[in-house]
TORTITOR-423038 format. One record per residue (C-alpha): residue in three letters; x, y, z. Coordinates in steps of 0.2 Angstrom, whole numbers, padded with zeros to 4 digits, always signed. Each point is the difference from the previous one (the first is absolute). Layout:
% residues N
alaXYZ ...
***
This chain:
% residues 359
met+0055+0013-0076 ile+0018+0005-0001 phe+0016-0008-0006 met+0015-0001+0012 trp+0012-0003-0014 pro-0008+0011-0014 glu+0016+0001-0010 met-0002-0019-0004 leu-0016+0005-0010 trp+0012+0006-0014 leu+0001-0019-0004 leu-0017+0002-0008 ala+0009+0009-0014 leu+0006-0017-0005 leu-0017-0007-0004 pro-0002+0008-0017 val+0017-0007-0004 leu-0006-0018+0004 val-0015+0003-0011 leu+0011+0006-0014 leu+0011-0016+0002 tyr-0015-0011-0001 val-0006+0008-0016 leu+0017-0002-0008 val+0001-0018+0005 leu-0017-0003-0008 arg+0005+0008-0016 arg+0016-0010-0001 lys-0010-0016+0002 lys-0011+0006-0014 arg+0015+0003-0012 ser+0008-0017+0005 ala-0017-0009-0005 val+0000+0009-0017 arg+0017-0009-0005 phe-0008-0017+0000 ala-0004-0005-0018 asn-0016-0009+0004 leu-0011+0012+0010 ala-0014-0013+0000 leu+0012-0012+0009 val+0003+0013+0013 lys-0018+0003+0003 ala-0003-0018+0002 ala+0014-0001+0013 met-0007+0014+0010 gly-0017-0008+0001 arg-0015+0011+0002 ser+0003+0019+0002 ile+0003+0005+0018 gly-0005+0018-0004 trp-0001+0012+0015 arg+0003-0013+0013 arg+0019+0000-0004 his+0000+0018+0007 val-0009-0003+0016 pro+0014-0008+0010 pro+0013+0013-0005 ala-0012+0014+0005 leu-0004-0008+0017 leu+0019-0001+0003 leu+0002+0018-0004 val-0014+0004+0012 ala+0009-0011+0013 ile+0017+0010-0003 thr-0010+0016+0002 val-0007-0005+0017 leu+0017-0007+0006 val+0008+0017-0004 leu-0013+0009+0011 ala+0004-0013+0013 val+0019+0004-0001 ala-0005+0019+0003 arg-0007-0006+0017 pro-0018+0007+0000 ala-0007+0005+0017 ala-0018+0004+0005 leu-0008+0007+0016 val-0007-0015+0008 thr-0011-0001+0016 leu+0008-0013+0011 asn-0008-0006+0016 thr+0013+0002+0014 ala+0003-0015+0011 arg-0008+0009+0016 ser-0011+0013-0008 thr-0014+0006+0012 val-0017+0009-0003 val-0009+0007+0014 leu-0019+0003-0003 ala-0006+0014+0011 met-0019+0000-0001 asp-0013+0013+0007 ile-0013-0008+0011 ser-0008+0016+0006 gly-0019+0001+0001 ser-0001+0009-0016 met+0006-0016-0009 gly-0018-0006+0003 ala-0006+0012-0013 asp-0010-0009-0014 asp+0005+0012-0015 val+0011-0015-0005 met-0010-0016+0001 pro-0003-0009+0011 asn+0010+0013+0010 arg+0017+0007+0000 leu+0007-0012+0013 val-0005-0016-0009 ala+0005+0007-0017 ser+0018+0004+0008 gln+0001-0017+0008 glu-0004-0009-0016 ala+0012+0011-0010 ala+0014-0003+0013 lys-0002-0019+0000 lys+0001+0000-0019 phe+0016+0011+0001 ile+0007-0012+0012 ala-0004-0015-0011 asp+0009+0008-0015 gln+0016+0002+0009 pro+0015-0012-0003 ser+0003-0013+0014 thr+0016+0009+0004 val-0008+0016+0006 glu-0004+0002+0019 ile-0016+0009+0003 gly-0006+0008+0017 ile-0016+0008+0004 val-0003+0016+0011 ala-0017+0006+0004 phe-0003+0017+0006 ala-0014+0011+0007 ser+0003+0011+0015 val+0016-0011+0003 ala+0009-0012-0011 leu+0002-0018+0003 leu+0011-0013-0008 val-0013-0014-0003 gln+0012-0011-0010 ser+0019+0000+0000 pro+0009-0002-0017 thr-0002-0017-0006 leu+0002-0011-0015 glu-0016-0010+0004 arg-0016+0007-0008 glu-0014-0007+0011 pro+0005+0009+0016 leu-0001+0016-0010 tyr-0017-0004-0007 ala-0006-0004+0018 ala+0007+0016+0007 ile-0009+0010-0014 asp-0016-0009+0003 asn+0000+0004+0018 phe+0000+0019-0003 glu-0012+0010+0011 leu-0005+0018-0002 arg+0006+0012+0014 arg+0000+0018+0003 gly+0012+0013-0006 thr+0013+0001-0014 ala+0019+0000+0004 val+0009+0000-0016 gly+0016+0005+0008 ser-0001-0015+0012 gly-0003-0011-0015 ile+0016+0005-0007 leu+0010+0000+0016 thr-0006-0018+0004 ser+0004-0006-0017 leu+0017+0007+0002 arg+0002-0008+0017 thr-0005-0016-0009 ile+0014+0002-0013 phe+0013+0005+0013 pro-0006-0008+0017 glu+0015+0006+0010 val-0005+0019-0003 asn-0014+0008+0010 phe-0006+0013-0013 tyr-0012+0008+0012 arg+0014+0008+0010 gly+0001+0019-0002 ile-0015+0002-0012 ala-0014+0011+0004 gly-0016-0009+0005 gly+0009-0017+0001 gly-0011-0008+0012 gly-0003-0016-0010 glu+0011-0015+0000 leu+0003-0017-0008 met-0012-0012+0009 asn-0002-0018+0003 pro-0013-0004-0013 gly-0009-0013+0010 leu-0002+0012+0015 ala-0004+0015-0011 leu-0015-0009-0008 asn-0007-0005+0016 gly-0001+0019+0005 thr+0015+0001+0011 ala+0014+0012-0004 pro+0016-0006+0008 thr+0016+0009+0002 asp+0017-0005-0001 ser+0017+0006+0005 thr+0001+0011-0016 asn-0016+0009+0003 pro+0004+0018-0003 met-0010+0006+0015 leu+0011-0010+0012 pro+0014+0010+0009 gly+0016+0001-0010 ala-0008-0005-0016 arg-0004+0017-0007 glu+0017+0006-0005 asp+0003+0004-0019 leu+0002-0015-0011 gln+0019-0001-0005 tyr+0003-0005-0018 val+0009+0005-0016 ala-0011+0004-0015 val+0002-0009-0016 glu-0006+0004-0018 pro-0019-0002-0001 gly-0005-0016-0009 ser+0018-0008+0002 tyr-0006-0014+0012 glu-0003-0014-0013 asn-0006-0014+0011 ala-0017+0007+0006 ile-0014+0011-0005 ile-0016+0007+0008 val-0017+0000-0008 leu-0011+0011+0010 leu-0019+0001-0004 thr-0012+0012+0008 asp-0017+0008-0003 gly+0001+0015+0011 ala+0011+0014+0008 thr+0010-0002+0016 thr-0010+0003+0016 ala+0012-0008+0013 gly+0017-0005+0003 pro+0017+0007-0006 asp+0002+0012-0015 pro-0001-0010-0016 leu+0012+0011-0009 ala+0013-0002+0014 ala-0003-0018-0001 gly+0003+0000-0018 gln+0016+0010+0002 leu+0006-0014+0011 ala-0004-0013-0013 ala+0010+0011-0013 asp+0015+0002+0012 phe+0001-0019+0002 gly-0002-0002-0019 val-0016-0009+0000 arg-0012+0004-0014 val-0019+0002+0005 phe-0013-0002-0013 thr-0016+0009+0005 val-0017-0005-0006 ala-0015+0011+0003 phe-0015-0011+0000 gly-0018+0007-0003 ser-0009+0014-0009 lys+0008+0017+0000 glu-0016+0009+0006 gly+0000-0012+0015 ser-0013-0010+0008 val-0011+0000+0015 val+0000-0015+0011 asn-0008-0005+0017 phe+0012-0008+0012 ala-0002-0003+0019 gly-0015+0010+0001 arg+0008+0015-0009 ser-0002+0007-0017 met+0016+0005-0009 arg+0007+0006-0017 ala+0016-0008-0006 glu+0009+0012-0012 leu+0017-0004-0008 asp+0015+0009+0004 ala+0009-0001-0017 pro+0013+0013+0003 thr+0007-0008+0016 leu+0000-0017-0009 gln+0009+0007-0015 asp+0013+0009+0011 ile+0004-0016+0009 ala+0002-0010-0017 lys+0011+0014-0007 arg+0011+0001+0016 thr+0003-0018+0000 asp+0003-0002-0019 gly-0016-0011-0001 arg-0016+0004-0010 tyr-0017+0006+0004 phe-0016-0009-0007 glu-0018+0003+0001 ala-0014-0013-0001 ala-0018+0004+0000 ser-0007-0017-0002 ala+0005-0018+0003 asp+0006-0002-0018 asp+0011+0015+0002 leu+0008-0007+0015 ala+0003-0017-0008 arg+0009+0010-0015 val+0010+0009+0013 tyr+0006-0015+0008 ser+0003-0008-0016 thr+0011+0014-0005 leu+0010-0001+0016 thr+0003-0019-0003 ala+0006+0003-0017 lys+0011+0015+0002 tyr+0005+0002+0018 val+0002-0016+0010 gly+0018-0006-0002 glu+0015+0009-0006 gln+0004+0006-0017 lys+0017-0003-0007 glu+0009+0002-0016 thr+0003-0018-0005 glu+0010-0008-0014 ile-0010-0010-0011 ala+0013-0006-0013 phe-0004-0018+0004 ile-0017+0002-0007 phe+0006+0006-0017 ala+0014-0013+0000 gly-0014-0014+0003 ile-0011+0007-0014 ala+0015+0001-0012 ala+0004-0019+0004 leu-0018-0005-0003 ile-0001+0009-0017 ala+0017-0008-0005 ile-0007-0017+0005 ala-0016+0003-0010 ala+0011+0005-0015 ala+0011-0016+0001 phe-0016-0011+0002 leu-0009+0007-0015 ser+0016-0002-0010 leu+0002-0018+0005 trp-0019-0004-0003 trp-0001+0008-0017 phe+0018-0003-0007 gly+0008-0014+0010 arg+0014+0012+0005 thr+0003+0016+0010 thr+0004+0016-0010 
***
């Protein structure tokens, strides 16, 4: 916490003066009482001793003044605010290796459950989109504020061959910036943003922005911005293996950095890898931690490792608490002013209750 007007804190030096004035007033009252000839009459007029209670309202008033001085100094704190149109794109690996059972019941089911819990924990103002990737990347649910379509999209995941981490990033970027074809001019950019309904039925449609069509392979024209400077969207990418298809993931990560989009990478599964049988073939899935770390570093994101379902749940919980939304230095003087007012009211109430007057 900082103070925007720290020079006003010098007013706290007046507090000892107020305490001294209070002590002097008490002593003056005591001397005045001694002047009465009949002290017994004075005690009778005062009634029963009020003891320590007479000091409580003034003490509370002093605390209220202290808090009010802090409010005048305009305290500010770093607060995470949910932007009006913040977007999170979950890019999730659905390659055959996600069927490995080193995470019970298997990696795919564990990632599905963790993703749905992550979605449920997001504020209602956060739009969420789902990208699934294997040898190609598919937008299976456009960003939406509704949660049920997201859950349905995740539940419909089917394992497929290949791992195209680069395609997962590029399709996520295309989801955030639909007017830009991020596949242009990038090596191996044979994937494309597909219609989710057709893609899930096994058909791979093309459109006018397919990079393999004539006139679509020129370099992408853009002006790079500061990595992490785009505040309205982030990408959360989860994978359990190294890239075997599609564009270079580091080149895709650099595009994300150039457009200011942070990519948070999650390596899921054991470091030693796991052997899994899929489509009649036996394969070993091994994490490519250096590549995922490089992508996160380039984009001003963060790299996570999750070897179990509980680890993955903690990763998503960390992302929810720290990275979804926008951190801004926000003035919180109104909080201090409100606290000071409540304390002052409490002091007045106690004074009226105990003594029939305010002190």
